[in-house]
N, C-alpha and C positions, 0 to 999 in steps of 0.2 A: 504493500500500500504506500502510495506517495502521500505522506501526511499533509504536506502543504496544499497539494491539489485537492485532496479530499476535503480539507477545511474550507477552502475557497468555494468549491462546488456546493458543499453543504450549506454554507451561509447564503449563497445565491438561491438555493432551493427553498430556504426558509424566508426569503425576502428580506434579509437583514443587510442594511447598508454598512459598508466597511471601507477602510482605507488600507493601503499596503502597510502602513505603520502599525495599525491595530493588529493585523494578521501577524506581523513580525513579532509584536509583543506577546501575542497568543502562543506562538511557537516557542518563544523563550520560556514562557511560563510552563508550557507543557513539558519541555525538557527539564526544567527545574523540578517539577513534581515527579517526573519519571525517575530522574537520577536519585532524588532524595528517597523515593519509595523503594529503591533497590536495597537500601540498608535499614531504613526506619519506616515502618508502615504509617503512611499518611492518608492513603486511599486504599480501598480493598482490592482494586484492580491493578494488575501488574504490567500487562502489555501496553505499550504506548498507544497502539491503535485503539485499544479498548478504553483507555483513559480518555482519549479524544472523543469517542462517541458517547460512552456511558456517562461521562462527567462533563466534559467541556461543551460539547454540542447540546447535551441535555440542558445544561445551565443556561446557555445562550439562547435557546429556542424561545424563551419568553420575549425576546426582542422582536419576534414576529408581531407582537402586540405592543410595540414600544409606545406609541402615542396614547393608547387607551389605558395602559397600566402606569407608565412613567410620566405621562403628561408632556407638556411643552418644555422647552429648554429652561424657562424660569419657574417651572412648577416642580413639585415633589423633590425638594432640594435635599432632604435628609432621609437616607435609606438605611435601615437596620437589617442585617443578615444574622439571624439567630442560629447558633450551632454551625458556624461557618466551616469548621474543620480545616481543610486545605485552602480555604478561600472560595468555596463553592456554595452559592453562585456569586457572592459579593465582589470578589476581586476580579473575576472575569468580566462582570458587568461594568465595573469601574473603568476598564480599558475602553469600552465602547460608549460610555456615558460620562464624558469628562466634566460636564457641568453639574453633575450630581455628586454629593458627598456620601460616601459609603462608610458605615460603621460595622465592622466585622466582630461578632461576639462569639467567644468560645471559653469554656472553663479550663481547658487543658493547656498547661504551660508549654508542652511540646509543640502544639499547633500554633500557639501565639508566637513562639520563638521562630518557627518556620516562616510564618507570615511576615514578621518584622524584617527578616533577611530578604525575603522575596519582594516585598514592597520597595525596599531600598534598591535592590538589583534592577527592578523594572522602572524605578524612578516615578512611582505613582504618587501624585500629590493630593489626590482626592480620596484617600483611604485612611481611616483611623481604626485602631484596634481597641477592643473592650474585652477585658478578661474577667470572667466571673460566671456565676450561675444565673440563668434567666429568671428563675423564680425569686431570687434575691435582688437582682439589679432592677427588676420591674417596680420595686418599692422605693427605689432611689429617686429623689426629685429631679436629678439630672437626666434621668432616662425615662421616667414614667410619662406617658402621653407626650413624648418629645419628638416623634418621628413621623414623617409624612407617609412613609411606606415601610411596612415590615414584611420581610421575606423569610420563609422557612422551607428548607428542602431536607426533610427528615423522614424517617420510617415511622415515627410516632403517629398515632391516629389523630384525627381532627379534634376530638374532644380534649385531648391533652395539649396539642399544639395551640388551640384557641386560647386556653387559659394562660399559657406562657407568652403568647405573642400579642394578643389584643391590648393588654395594659400598656404596652410600649407605644401604641399608635395614637396620634393626635385625633381629636374629633374632626370628622370629614376626611380623614386619611383612609388608607387601604391596607389590608393585610392579604398577602397572597401566598398560598401553599402550593408547592410542587407535589402533585399527587398522581396515583395510578387510578384505574377505573373503580377501585374500591371506595374512592372518595364519595361517589354518589350515594352509596348506602350509608357511609359514615355520617354524611351531612344531614341526612333525614332525621337521625336520632340525636343530632347535636344542635339543631336550630334554636331550641329553647335556651340551651346553655350559652350559645353565642349571643343571643339577645340579652341574657342576664349580664353578660360581660360588657355590654354596650355596643355590640356589633350586629350586623345584619348580613345574611348571605346574599350577595349581589348577583352571583352567577358564576359561570365557569367558561374557560376557553380551552379548546383542544388544539393539540399540535402533533404532527408526525415528525419525529426526529430522524433525519436520514441515518440509516444504519442501525437504528435502535428498534428492535422488534418488541416493543412494549407500548401500551397505551399511556399517553401522557396528557394530563390536564392541569390547568392552573385554577385552583379554587379561590375565588375572590370574595373577600368580606369587607364591608365598609364600616367605619366607626361612626356611630350616630350619637353616642352619649358617653359620659365618663364611666370608666370601669369602677365598680364598688371597691372601696379601699381594702377589703379582705382578700381580694384576688391580686396576683396568683397565690395560691396556697403552696405549702411545701410539696415537693415532688412525691413524697411518701403519701401525703393526703390525697393528692390528685390521683395517684395510682390506686389507692384504696377505694376511692369513690368509683372509679371506672371498673373496678372488679366487683362492685356491688356493695361496698361498705358505705358508711355514712360520713 
C-alpha cells in the first residue's frame, strides 16, 4: 500500500479539503505513532496501514460534516477531546482546523508525555493538553461548561459517555460521539438521562470510511441547559447505576 496515495485518495472520497502541508503533517504524525507503538503501546493496532485506516481516517471522517459540526471559521472556537489517548481525534483535527483551539484530555501520564513531544515535533500551536480524570475535571470551574464542542471517541456506551462529556459543554454547544450502529439502540434508552444532564439528542450523521468495513456514525447532542451540579458522579457510581444499582 502506498500510504501517501491512499491518504490523499481517501480524503478526496470523503470530500475533505486539504493542502499538501496538512497531508505532510499527517504523514509525520502517522510515522511518529507507528514508531512509538513498536516499543510502547499507544494504539492497539500495529501495522501502519491499519493505523491509517482504523484510526487516522476514522478520526478525520467527521470533517465530511465540517460546516454543520464545527461551524464557520469564527465559530466553535474551543474543542475538548475526552480520553484522547494518542491524540485521536483531537490532534488530527487540529492539523486541519487551524483556527480552532483543541484541548486534549487524558488521565495517563504516558499518553500526555507522548502528546507533548508530538505537538512540539509537529509545531502545532492550537493544541493544549489537560491531564486528569473527566469525572473530576468536569467539576472544575475552569473546565465545566467551558467548551463549544466536546468530542469522545471511546468504547464506552452513550449513557456513560453522556454523563462524562455533557458537563464540559457550554449551553448551545454540541457534544459528538464517534459510535458504531449500536448507538441507535443505546440512545433510545438514554434520552431521559441526556435530558437530565441538560442535553438533547439532535440527531446523527453517517459516514463510510474508505477501507474500514464497519458502520460509523456521529451521534450529536446539543446542550440546552446547565448540567445539575451533582453530575458527573464518580466512575464507580456511574458504572453501578448502569449495571442496575442505585
